[in-house]
PyMOL Python script that loads the backbone (N, CA, C, O; Angstrom):
from pymol import cmd

cmd.read_pdbstr("""\
ATOM      1  N   MET A   1    -163.798 -64.951 181.767  1.00  0.00           N
ATOM      2  CA  MET A   1    -164.613 -64.833 180.613  1.00  0.00           C
ATOM      3  C   MET A   1    -165.038 -63.327 180.536  1.00  0.00           C
ATOM      4  O   MET A   1    -165.223 -62.760 179.459  1.00  0.00           O
ATOM      5  N   PHE A   2    -165.190 -62.676 181.849  1.00  0.00           N
ATOM      6  CA  PHE A   2    -165.682 -61.191 181.729  1.00  0.00           C
ATOM      7  C   PHE A   2    -164.557 -60.322 181.151  1.00  0.00           C
ATOM      8  O   PHE A   2    -164.799 -59.231 180.636  1.00  0.00           O
ATOM      9  N   THR A   3    -163.271 -60.854 181.253  1.00  0.00           N
ATOM     10  CA  THR A   3    -162.271 -60.075 180.739  1.00  0.00           C
ATOM     11  C   THR A   3    -162.245 -60.244 179.171  1.00  0.00           C
ATOM     12  O   THR A   3    -161.804 -59.302 178.513  1.00  0.00           O
ATOM     13  N   GLU A   4    -162.622 -61.213 178.623  1.00  0.00           N
ATOM     14  CA  GLU A   4    -162.636 -61.498 177.162  1.00  0.00           C
ATOM     15  C   GLU A   4    -163.885 -60.693 176.583  1.00  0.00           C
ATOM     16  O   GLU A   4    -163.783 -60.205 175.458  1.00  0.00           O
ATOM     17  N   ILE A   5    -165.035 -60.543 177.302  1.00  0.00           N
ATOM     18  CA  ILE A   5    -166.216 -59.790 176.896  1.00  0.00           C
ATOM     19  C   ILE A   5    -165.860 -58.287 177.057  1.00  0.00           C
ATOM     20  O   ILE A   5    -166.353 -57.492 176.257  1.00  0.00           O
ATOM     21  N   ASN A   6    -165.049 -57.855 178.026  1.00  0.00           N
ATOM     22  CA  ASN A   6    -164.675 -56.502 178.175  1.00  0.00           C
ATOM     23  C   ASN A   6    -163.778 -56.109 177.073  1.00  0.00           C
ATOM     24  O   ASN A   6    -163.898 -55.028 176.497  1.00  0.00           O
ATOM     25  N   TYR A   7    -162.829 -57.033 176.763  1.00  0.00           N
ATOM     26  CA  TYR A   7    -161.918 -56.743 175.743  1.00  0.00           C
ATOM     27  C   TYR A   7    -162.653 -56.621 174.360  1.00  0.00           C
ATOM     28  O   TYR A   7    -162.277 -55.744 173.581  1.00  0.00           O
ATOM     29  N   PHE A   8    -163.536 -57.341 174.069  1.00  0.00           N
ATOM     30  CA  PHE A   8    -164.397 -57.408 172.821  1.00  0.00           C
ATOM     31  C   PHE A   8    -165.176 -56.063 172.702  1.00  0.00           C
ATOM     32  O   PHE A   8    -165.267 -55.474 171.624  1.00  0.00           O
ATOM     33  N   TYR A   9    -165.686 -55.642 173.760  1.00  0.00           N
ATOM     34  CA  TYR A   9    -166.463 -54.420 173.826  1.00  0.00           C
ATOM     35  C   TYR A   9    -165.558 -53.273 173.656  1.00  0.00           C
ATOM     36  O   TYR A   9    -165.861 -52.388 172.855  1.00  0.00           O
ATOM     37  N   THR A  10    -164.455 -53.211 174.352  1.00  0.00           N
ATOM     38  CA  THR A  10    -163.600 -52.038 174.284  1.00  0.00           C
ATOM     39  C   THR A  10    -162.843 -51.906 172.963  1.00  0.00           C
ATOM     40  O   THR A  10    -162.399 -50.819 172.595  1.00  0.00           O
ATOM     41  N   SER A  11    -162.704 -53.018 172.266  1.00  0.00           N
ATOM     42  CA  SER A  11    -162.018 -52.951 170.962  1.00  0.00           C
ATOM     43  C   SER A  11    -162.891 -52.482 169.719  1.00  0.00           C
ATOM     44  O   SER A  11    -162.446 -52.263 168.593  1.00  0.00           O
ATOM     45  N   LEU A  12    -164.351 -52.356 170.167  1.00  0.00           N
ATOM     46  CA  LEU A  12    -165.338 -51.910 168.956  1.00  0.00           C
ATOM     47  C   LEU A  12    -165.276 -50.334 169.039  1.00  0.00           C
ATOM     48  O   LEU A  12    -165.128 -49.666 170.063  1.00  0.00           O
ATOM     49  N   LYS A  13    -165.429 -49.856 167.664  1.00  0.00           N
ATOM     50  CA  LYS A  13    -165.499 -48.388 167.675  1.00  0.00           C
ATOM     51  C   LYS A  13    -166.963 -47.978 168.003  1.00  0.00           C
ATOM     52  O   LYS A  13    -167.858 -48.818 168.093  1.00  0.00           O
ATOM     53  N   ASP A  14    -167.152 -46.715 168.168  1.00  0.00           N
ATOM     54  CA  ASP A  14    -168.504 -46.165 168.691  1.00  0.00           C
ATOM     55  C   ASP A  14    -169.576 -46.563 167.753  1.00  0.00           C
ATOM     56  O   ASP A  14    -170.662 -46.923 168.208  1.00  0.00           O
ATOM     57  N   TRP A  15    -169.351 -46.527 166.450  1.00  0.00           N
ATOM     58  CA  TRP A  15    -170.494 -46.797 165.601  1.00  0.00           C
ATOM     59  C   TRP A  15    -170.854 -48.375 165.506  1.00  0.00           C
ATOM     60  O   TRP A  15    -171.928 -48.873 165.169  1.00  0.00           O
ATOM     61  N   GLN A  16    -169.715 -48.989 165.879  1.00  0.00           N
ATOM     62  CA  GLN A  16    -170.003 -50.644 165.933  1.00  0.00           C
ATOM     63  C   GLN A  16    -170.901 -50.912 167.205  1.00  0.00           C
ATOM     64  O   GLN A  16    -171.844 -51.703 167.234  1.00  0.00           O
ATOM     65  N   LYS A  17    -170.513 -50.225 168.123  1.00  0.00           N
ATOM     66  CA  LYS A  17    -171.328 -50.401 169.564  1.00  0.00           C
ATOM     67  C   LYS A  17    -172.838 -49.999 169.302  1.00  0.00           C
ATOM     68  O   LYS A  17    -173.789 -50.631 169.763  1.00  0.00           O
ATOM     69  N   ALA A  18    -172.938 -48.923 168.542  1.00  0.00           N
ATOM     70  CA  ALA A  18    -174.352 -48.488 168.402  1.00  0.00           C
ATOM     71  C   ALA A  18    -174.976 -49.495 167.527  1.00  0.00           C
ATOM     72  O   ALA A  18    -176.139 -49.807 167.784  1.00  0.00           O
ATOM     73  N   MET A  19    -174.412 -50.016 166.590  1.00  0.00           N
ATOM     74  CA  MET A  19    -175.049 -51.029 165.529  1.00  0.00           C
ATOM     75  C   MET A  19    -175.347 -52.408 166.334  1.00  0.00           C
ATOM     76  O   MET A  19    -176.339 -53.074 166.039  1.00  0.00           O
ATOM     77  N   MET A  20    -174.474 -52.802 167.338  1.00  0.00           N
ATOM     78  CA  MET A  20    -174.643 -53.914 168.083  1.00  0.00           C
ATOM     79  C   MET A  20    -175.787 -53.700 168.991  1.00  0.00           C
ATOM     80  O   MET A  20    -176.659 -54.567 169.047  1.00  0.00           O
ATOM     81  N   PHE A  21    -175.879 -52.523 169.778  1.00  0.00           N
ATOM     82  CA  PHE A  21    -177.099 -52.446 170.602  1.00  0.00           C
ATOM     83  C   PHE A  21    -178.467 -51.966 169.727  1.00  0.00           C
ATOM     84  O   PHE A  21    -179.593 -52.030 170.220  1.00  0.00           O
ATOM     85  N   SER A  22    -178.250 -51.561 168.587  1.00  0.00           N
ATOM     86  CA  SER A  22    -179.463 -51.684 167.738  1.00  0.00           C
ATOM     87  C   SER A  22    -180.013 -52.927 167.331  1.00  0.00           C
ATOM     88  O   SER A  22    -181.222 -53.154 167.375  1.00  0.00           O
ATOM     89  N   PHE A  23    -179.040 -53.856 166.879  1.00  0.00           N
ATOM     90  CA  PHE A  23    -179.424 -55.173 166.647  1.00  0.00           C
ATOM     91  C   PHE A  23    -180.064 -55.908 167.804  1.00  0.00           C
ATOM     92  O   PHE A  23    -181.045 -56.611 167.561  1.00  0.00           O
ATOM     93  N   ILE A  24    -179.633 -55.818 168.958  1.00  0.00           N
ATOM     94  CA  ILE A  24    -180.137 -56.413 170.285  1.00  0.00           C
ATOM     95  C   ILE A  24    -181.555 -55.692 170.542  1.00  0.00           C
ATOM     96  O   ILE A  24    -182.495 -56.356 170.980  1.00  0.00           O
ATOM     97  N   SER A  25    -181.678 -54.419 170.279  1.00  0.00           N
ATOM     98  CA  SER A  25    -182.995 -53.784 170.468  1.00  0.00           C
ATOM     99  C   SER A  25    -183.976 -54.344 169.489  1.00  0.00           C
ATOM    100  O   SER A  25    -185.074 -54.668 169.942  1.00  0.00           O
ATOM    101  N   TYR A  26    -183.734 -54.513 168.152  1.00  0.00           N
ATOM    102  CA  TYR A  26    -184.505 -55.201 167.160  1.00  0.00           C
ATOM    103  C   TYR A  26    -184.913 -56.495 167.507  1.00  0.00           C
ATOM    104  O   TYR A  26    -186.082 -56.816 167.295  1.00  0.00           O
ATOM    105  N   SER A  27    -184.022 -57.390 168.073  1.00  0.00           N
ATOM    106  CA  SER A  27    -184.234 -58.555 168.423  1.00  0.00           C
ATOM    107  C   SER A  27    -185.327 -58.640 169.636  1.00  0.00           C
ATOM    108  O   SER A  27    -186.283 -59.414 169.583  1.00  0.00           O
ATOM    109  N   ILE A  28    -185.104 -57.844 170.628  1.00  0.00           N
ATOM    110  CA  ILE A  28    -186.137 -57.610 171.649  1.00  0.00           C
ATOM    111  C   ILE A  28    -187.506 -57.445 171.165  1.00  0.00           C
ATOM    112  O   ILE A  28    -188.465 -58.088 171.591  1.00  0.00           O
ATOM    113  N   ILE A  29    -187.555 -56.434 170.133  1.00  0.00           N
ATOM    114  CA  ILE A  29    -188.879 -55.969 169.397  1.00  0.00           C
ATOM    115  C   ILE A  29    -189.453 -57.293 168.875  1.00  0.00           C
ATOM    116  O   ILE A  29    -190.637 -57.550 169.095  1.00  0.00           O
ATOM    117  N   LEU A  30    -188.655 -58.164 168.176  1.00  0.00           N
ATOM    118  CA  LEU A  30    -189.085 -59.391 167.459  1.00  0.00           C
ATOM    119  C   LEU A  30    -189.625 -60.203 168.547  1.00  0.00           C
ATOM    120  O   LEU A  30    -190.782 -60.601 168.414  1.00  0.00           O
ATOM    121  N   PHE A  31    -188.933 -60.534 169.673  1.00  0.00           N
ATOM    122  CA  PHE A  31    -189.315 -61.373 170.727  1.00  0.00           C
ATOM    123  C   PHE A  31    -190.738 -60.898 171.239  1.00  0.00           C
ATOM    124  O   PHE A  31    -191.633 -61.707 171.483  1.00  0.00           O
ATOM    125  N   GLY A  32    -190.879 -59.566 171.380  1.00  0.00           N
ATOM    126  CA  GLY A  32    -192.284 -58.897 171.776  1.00  0.00           C
ATOM    127  C   GLY A  32    -193.332 -59.277 170.730  1.00  0.00           C
ATOM    128  O   GLY A  32    -194.412 -59.729 171.108  1.00  0.00           O
ATOM    129  N   LEU A  33    -193.074 -59.120 169.484  1.00  0.00           N
ATOM    130  CA  LEU A  33    -193.976 -59.470 168.431  1.00  0.00           C
ATOM    131  C   LEU A  33    -194.446 -60.990 168.451  1.00  0.00           C
ATOM    132  O   LEU A  33    -195.614 -61.305 168.223  1.00  0.00           O
ATOM    133  N   ILE A  34    -193.419 -61.926 168.748  1.00  0.00           N
ATOM    134  CA  ILE A  34    -193.770 -63.203 168.666  1.00  0.00           C
ATOM    135  C   ILE A  34    -194.534 -63.613 169.931  1.00  0.00           C
ATOM    136  O   ILE A  34    -195.319 -64.560 169.886  1.00  0.00           O
ATOM    137  N   VAL A  35    -194.313 -62.896 171.099  1.00  0.00           N
ATOM    138  CA  VAL A  35    -195.102 -63.089 172.400  1.00  0.00           C
ATOM    139  C   VAL A  35    -196.596 -62.557 171.966  1.00  0.00           C
ATOM    140  O   VAL A  35    -197.574 -63.293 172.100  1.00  0.00           O
ATOM    141  N   ALA A  36    -196.692 -61.372 171.496  1.00  0.00           N
ATOM    142  CA  ALA A  36    -197.965 -60.812 171.127  1.00  0.00           C
ATOM    143  C   ALA A  36    -198.885 -61.654 170.208  1.00  0.00           C
ATOM    144  O   ALA A  36    -200.055 -61.863 170.532  1.00  0.00           O
ATOM    145  N   ILE A  37    -198.391 -62.100 169.147  1.00  0.00           N
ATOM    146  CA  ILE A  37    -198.973 -62.907 168.152  1.00  0.00           C
ATOM    147  C   ILE A  37    -199.436 -64.161 168.772  1.00  0.00           C
ATOM    148  O   ILE A  37    -200.555 -64.604 168.512  1.00  0.00           O
ATOM    149  N   THR A  38    -198.548 -64.810 169.657  1.00  0.00           N
ATOM    150  CA  THR A  38    -198.878 -66.071 170.330  1.00  0.00           C
ATOM    151  C   THR A  38    -200.056 -65.813 171.278  1.00  0.00           C
ATOM    152  O   THR A  38    -200.926 -66.682 171.336  1.00  0.00           O
ATOM    153  N   PHE A  39    -200.164 -64.790 171.970  1.00  0.00           N
ATOM    154  CA  PHE A  39    -201.186 -64.612 172.883  1.00  0.00           C
ATOM    155  C   PHE A  39    -202.580 -64.256 172.125  1.00  0.00           C
ATOM    156  O   PHE A  39    -203.691 -64.572 172.549  1.00  0.00           O
ATOM    157  N   ILE A  40    -202.318 -63.542 170.931  1.00  0.00           N
ATOM    158  CA  ILE A  40    -203.518 -62.998 170.180  1.00  0.00           C
ATOM    159  C   ILE A  40    -204.278 -64.287 169.681  1.00  0.00           C
ATOM    160  O   ILE A  40    -205.474 -64.500 169.878  1.00  0.00           O
ATOM    161  N   LEU A  41    -203.415 -65.109 169.010  1.00  0.00           N
ATOM    162  CA  LEU A  41    -204.032 -66.327 168.262  1.00  0.00           C
ATOM    163  C   LEU A  41    -204.147 -67.448 169.411  1.00  0.00           C
ATOM    164  O   LEU A  41    -204.644 -68.520 169.067  1.00  0.00           O
ATOM    165  N   LYS A  42    -203.755 -67.303 170.671  1.00  0.00           N
ATOM    166  CA  LYS A  42    -203.853 -68.510 171.677  1.00  0.00           C
ATOM    167  C   LYS A  42    -203.247 -69.713 171.310  1.00  0.00           C
ATOM    168  O   LYS A  42    -203.645 -70.748 171.846  1.00  0.00           O
ATOM    169  N   ASP A  43    -202.416 -69.743 170.545  1.00  0.00           N
ATOM    170  CA  ASP A  43    -201.540 -70.808 169.957  1.00  0.00           C
ATOM    171  C   ASP A  43    -200.375 -70.541 169.415  1.00  0.00           C
ATOM    172  O   ASP A  43    -200.292 -69.543 168.699  1.00  0.00           O
ATOM    173  N   PHE A  44    -199.309 -71.311 169.620  1.00  0.00           N
ATOM    174  CA  PHE A  44    -198.037 -71.195 168.890  1.00  0.00           C
ATOM    175  C   PHE A  44    -198.031 -71.700 167.581  1.00  0.00           C
ATOM    176  O   PHE A  44    -198.052 -72.913 167.371  1.00  0.00           O
ATOM    177  N   LYS A  45    -198.002 -70.765 166.580  1.00  0.00           N
ATOM    178  CA  LYS A  45    -198.101 -71.394 165.187  1.00  0.00           C
ATOM    179  C   LYS A  45    -196.577 -71.104 164.584  1.00  0.00           C
ATOM    180  O   LYS A  45    -196.161 -69.984 164.291  1.00  0.00           O
ATOM    181  N   PHE A  46    -195.832 -72.346 164.460  1.00  0.00           N
ATOM    182  CA  PHE A  46    -194.541 -72.281 164.244  1.00  0.00           C
ATOM    183  C   PHE A  46    -194.195 -71.854 162.861  1.00  0.00           C
ATOM    184  O   PHE A  46    -193.084 -71.339 162.735  1.00  0.00           O
ATOM    185  N   LEU A  47    -194.882 -71.961 161.879  1.00  0.00           N
ATOM    186  CA  LEU A  47    -194.726 -71.452 160.554  1.00  0.00           C
ATOM    187  C   LEU A  47    -194.837 -69.892 160.410  1.00  0.00           C
ATOM    188  O   LEU A  47    -194.060 -69.195 159.757  1.00  0.00           O
ATOM    189  N   LEU A  48    -195.861 -69.480 161.082  1.00  0.00           N
ATOM    190  CA  LEU A  48    -196.128 -68.065 161.235  1.00  0.00           C
ATOM    191  C   LEU A  48    -194.902 -67.479 161.814  1.00  0.00           C
ATOM    192  O   LEU A  48    -194.264 -66.650 161.164  1.00  0.00           O
ATOM    193  N   VAL A  49    -194.535 -67.848 162.980  1.00  0.00           N
ATOM    194  CA  VAL A  49    -193.532 -67.221 163.679  1.00  0.00           C
ATOM    195  C   VAL A  49    -192.196 -67.358 162.873  1.00  0.00           C
ATOM    196  O   VAL A  49    -191.459 -66.372 162.840  1.00  0.00           O
ATOM    197  N   LEU A  50    -191.834 -68.487 162.229  1.00  0.00           N
ATOM    198  CA  LEU A  50    -190.870 -68.533 161.415  1.00  0.00           C
ATOM    199  C   LEU A  50    -190.683 -67.676 160.275  1.00  0.00           C
ATOM    200  O   LEU A  50    -189.618 -67.177 159.912  1.00  0.00           O
ATOM    201  N   GLY A  51    -191.918 -67.539 159.694  1.00  0.00           N
ATOM    202  CA  GLY A  51    -191.945 -66.532 158.465  1.00  0.00           C
ATOM    203  C   GLY A  51    -191.850 -65.177 159.002  1.00  0.00           C
ATOM    204  O   GLY A  51    -191.155 -64.370 158.384  1.00  0.00           O
ATOM    205  N   LEU A  52    -192.468 -64.805 160.095  1.00  0.00           N
ATOM    206  CA  LEU A  52    -192.221 -63.362 160.611  1.00  0.00           C
ATOM    207  C   LEU A  52    -190.800 -63.201 160.971  1.00  0.00           C
ATOM    208  O   LEU A  52    -190.220 -62.175 160.618  1.00  0.00           O
ATOM    209  N   SER A  53    -190.140 -64.176 161.684  1.00  0.00           N
ATOM    210  CA  SER A  53    -188.597 -63.974 162.068  1.00  0.00           C
ATOM    211  C   SER A  53    -187.866 -63.945 160.907  1.00  0.00           C
ATOM    212  O   SER A  53    -186.965 -63.108 160.839  1.00  0.00           O
ATOM    213  N   PHE A  54    -188.072 -64.723 159.927  1.00  0.00           N
ATOM    214  CA  PHE A  54    -187.239 -64.756 158.655  1.00  0.00           C
ATOM    215  C   PHE A  54    -187.517 -63.410 158.037  1.00  0.00           C
ATOM    216  O   PHE A  54    -186.471 -62.799 157.818  1.00  0.00           O
ATOM    217  N   VAL A  55    -188.471 -62.847 157.734  1.00  0.00           N
ATOM    218  CA  VAL A  55    -188.736 -61.565 157.046  1.00  0.00           C
ATOM    219  C   VAL A  55    -188.273 -60.441 157.903  1.00  0.00           C
ATOM    220  O   VAL A  55    -187.683 -59.498 157.375  1.00  0.00           O
ATOM    221  N   TYR A  56    -188.483 -60.467 159.123  1.00  0.00           N
ATOM    222  CA  TYR A  56    -188.055 -59.262 160.108  1.00  0.00           C
ATOM    223  C   TYR A  56    -186.525 -59.156 160.157  1.00  0.00           C
ATOM    224  O   TYR A  56    -185.902 -58.117 159.939  1.00  0.00           O
ATOM    225  N   MET A  57    -185.978 -60.365 160.471  1.00  0.00           N
ATOM    226  CA  MET A  57    -184.386 -60.399 160.765  1.00  0.00           C
ATOM    227  C   MET A  57    -183.749 -60.340 159.335  1.00  0.00           C
ATOM    228  O   MET A  57    -182.601 -59.905 159.251  1.00  0.00           O
ATOM    229  N   GLY A  58    -184.318 -60.691 158.354  1.00  0.00           N
ATOM    230  CA  GLY A  58    -183.687 -60.390 157.078  1.00  0.00           C
ATOM    231  C   GLY A  58    -183.620 -59.030 156.678  1.00  0.00           C
ATOM    232  O   GLY A  58    -182.604 -58.555 156.171  1.00  0.00           O
ATOM    233  N   THR A  59    -184.756 -58.321 156.902  1.00  0.00           N
ATOM    234  CA  THR A  59    -184.872 -56.977 156.669  1.00  0.00           C
ATOM    235  C   THR A  59    -183.847 -56.252 157.579  1.00  0.00           C
ATOM    236  O   THR A  59    -183.122 -55.379 157.101  1.00  0.00           O
ATOM    237  N   VAL A  60    -183.781 -56.599 158.865  1.00  0.00           N
ATOM    238  CA  VAL A  60    -182.845 -55.962 159.794  1.00  0.00           C
ATOM    239  C   VAL A  60    -181.501 -56.194 159.394  1.00  0.00           C
ATOM    240  O   VAL A  60    -180.692 -55.268 159.426  1.00  0.00           O
ATOM    241  N   ILE A  61    -181.204 -57.247 159.049  1.00  0.00           N
ATOM    242  CA  ILE A  61    -179.669 -57.587 158.659  1.00  0.00           C
ATOM    243  C   ILE A  61    -179.239 -56.873 157.364  1.00  0.00           C
ATOM    244  O   ILE A  61    -178.165 -56.277 157.295  1.00  0.00           O
ATOM    245  N   VAL A  62    -180.231 -56.962 156.198  1.00  0.00           N
ATOM    246  CA  VAL A  62    -179.893 -55.966 155.081  1.00  0.00           C
ATOM    247  C   VAL A  62    -179.730 -54.565 155.431  1.00  0.00           C
ATOM    248  O   VAL A  62    -178.855 -53.923 154.850  1.00  0.00           O
ATOM    249  N   MET A  63    -180.506 -53.977 156.359  1.00  0.00           N
ATOM    250  CA  MET A  63    -180.356 -52.645 156.716  1.00  0.00           C
ATOM    251  C   MET A  63    -179.049 -52.372 157.237  1.00  0.00           C
ATOM    252  O   MET A  63    -178.379 -51.409 156.864  1.00  0.00           O
ATOM    253  N   MET A  64    -178.658 -53.247 158.137  1.00  0.00           N
ATOM    254  CA  MET A  64    -177.559 -53.199 158.960  1.00  0.00           C
ATOM    255  C   MET A  64    -176.428 -53.133 157.959  1.00  0.00           C
ATOM    256  O   MET A  64    -175.679 -52.156 157.985  1.00  0.00           O
ATOM    257  N   PHE A  65    -176.230 -54.223 156.971  1.00  0.00           N
ATOM    258  CA  PHE A  65    -175.294 -54.164 155.981  1.00  0.00           C
ATOM    259  C   PHE A  65    -175.322 -52.683 155.224  1.00  0.00           C
ATOM    260  O   PHE A  65    -174.210 -52.202 155.004  1.00  0.00           O
ATOM    261  N   ILE A  66    -176.234 -52.076 154.892  1.00  0.00           N
ATOM    262  CA  ILE A  66    -176.370 -50.924 154.268  1.00  0.00           C
ATOM    263  C   ILE A  66    -175.807 -49.925 155.143  1.00  0.00           C
ATOM    264  O   ILE A  66    -174.965 -49.160 154.674  1.00  0.00           O
ATOM    265  N   LEU A  67    -176.172 -49.823 156.403  1.00  0.00           N
ATOM    266  CA  LEU A  67    -175.687 -48.937 157.322  1.00  0.00           C
ATOM    267  C   LEU A  67    -174.204 -49.063 157.569  1.00  0.00           C
ATOM    268  O   LEU A  67    -173.535 -48.039 157.714  1.00  0.00           O
ATOM    269  N   ILE A  68    -173.670 -50.218 157.622  1.00  0.00           N
ATOM    270  CA  ILE A  68    -172.242 -50.441 157.796  1.00  0.00           C
ATOM    271  C   ILE A  68    -171.523 -49.809 156.687  1.00  0.00           C
ATOM    272  O   ILE A  68    -170.507 -49.154 156.921  1.00  0.00           O
ATOM    273  N   ARG A  69    -171.956 -49.949 155.539  1.00  0.00           N
ATOM    274  CA  ARG A  69    -171.243 -49.547 154.389  1.00  0.00           C
ATOM    275  C   ARG A  69    -171.373 -47.976 154.472  1.00  0.00           C
ATOM    276  O   ARG A  69    -170.333 -47.332 154.332  1.00  0.00           O
ATOM    277  N   ILE A  70    -172.473 -47.350 154.672  1.00  0.00           N
ATOM    278  CA  ILE A  70    -172.584 -45.863 154.726  1.00  0.00           C
ATOM    279  C   ILE A  70    -171.778 -45.346 155.900  1.00  0.00           C
ATOM    280  O   ILE A  70    -171.135 -44.318 155.687  1.00  0.00           O
ATOM    281  N   PHE A  71    -171.707 -45.881 157.083  1.00  0.00           N
ATOM    282  CA  PHE A  71    -170.833 -45.565 158.162  1.00  0.00           C
ATOM    283  C   PHE A  71    -169.301 -45.721 157.903  1.00  0.00           C
ATOM    284  O   PHE A  71    -168.500 -44.880 158.312  1.00  0.00           O
ATOM    285  N   LYS A  72    -168.913 -46.880 157.177  1.00  0.00           N
ATOM    286  CA  LYS A  72    -167.544 -46.832 156.842  1.00  0.00           C
ATOM    287  C   LYS A  72    -167.170 -45.901 155.866  1.00  0.00           C
ATOM    288  O   LYS A  72    -166.042 -45.415 155.948  1.00  0.00           O
ATOM    289  N   LYS A  73    -167.928 -45.563 154.943  1.00  0.00           N
ATOM    290  CA  LYS A  73    -167.674 -44.605 153.856  1.00  0.00           C
ATOM    291  C   LYS A  73    -167.595 -43.191 154.401  1.00  0.00           C
ATOM    292  O   LYS A  73    -166.720 -42.405 154.040  1.00  0.00           O
ATOM    293  N   ARG A  74    -168.539 -42.898 155.280  1.00  0.00           N
ATOM    294  CA  ARG A  74    -168.625 -41.565 155.728  1.00  0.00           C
ATOM    295  C   ARG A  74    -167.512 -41.205 156.770  1.00  0.00           C
ATOM    296  O   ARG A  74    -166.959 -40.105 156.799  1.00  0.00           O
ATOM    297  N   LEU A  75    -167.242 -42.220 157.606  1.00  0.00           N
ATOM    298  CA  LEU A  75    -166.207 -41.987 158.718  1.00  0.00           C
ATOM    299  C   LEU A  75    -164.934 -42.090 158.086  1.00  0.00           C
ATOM    300  O   LEU A  75    -164.039 -41.492 158.684  1.00  0.00           O
ATOM    301  N   ILE A  76    -164.542 -42.800 156.836  1.00  0.00           N
ATOM    302  CA  ILE A  76    -163.219 -42.774 156.312  1.00  0.00           C
ATOM    303  C   ILE A  76    -163.014 -41.434 155.624  1.00  0.00           C
ATOM    304  O   ILE A  76    -161.883 -40.948 155.633  1.00  0.00           O
ATOM    305  N   GLU A  77    -163.961 -40.835 155.062  1.00  0.00           N
ATOM    306  CA  GLU A  77    -163.935 -39.682 154.328  1.00  0.00           C
ATOM    307  C   GLU A  77    -163.510 -38.471 155.206  1.00  0.00           C
ATOM    308  O   GLU A  77    -162.916 -37.513 154.710  1.00  0.00           O
ATOM    309  N   ARG A  78    -163.841 -38.540 156.568  1.00  0.00           N
ATOM    310  CA  ARG A  78    -163.561 -37.309 157.463  1.00  0.00           C
ATOM    311  C   ARG A  78    -162.125 -37.395 157.837  1.00  0.00           C
ATOM    312  O   ARG A  78    -161.622 -36.533 158.557  1.00  0.00           O
TER     313      ARG A  78
END
""", "prot")
cmd.dss("prot")
cmd.show_as("cartoon", "prot")
cmd.util.cbc("prot")
cmd.orient("prot")
């Protein structure tokens, strides 16, 4: 299993690795926001968390697609 993960990681380009780590970082930030909101409200409100996750991850994914297009265009031109 580790060889498959290692092969996947080594087959990525540098900008793809950066995008992957950025996505993981943004997911950790979302988790922190959910934990903070849950402690502030002293209750887990599913619809609030669902809405926050949908908007946050939707924005992150749209921005990632924009960055992918920019990176591909700029890196191909060089």
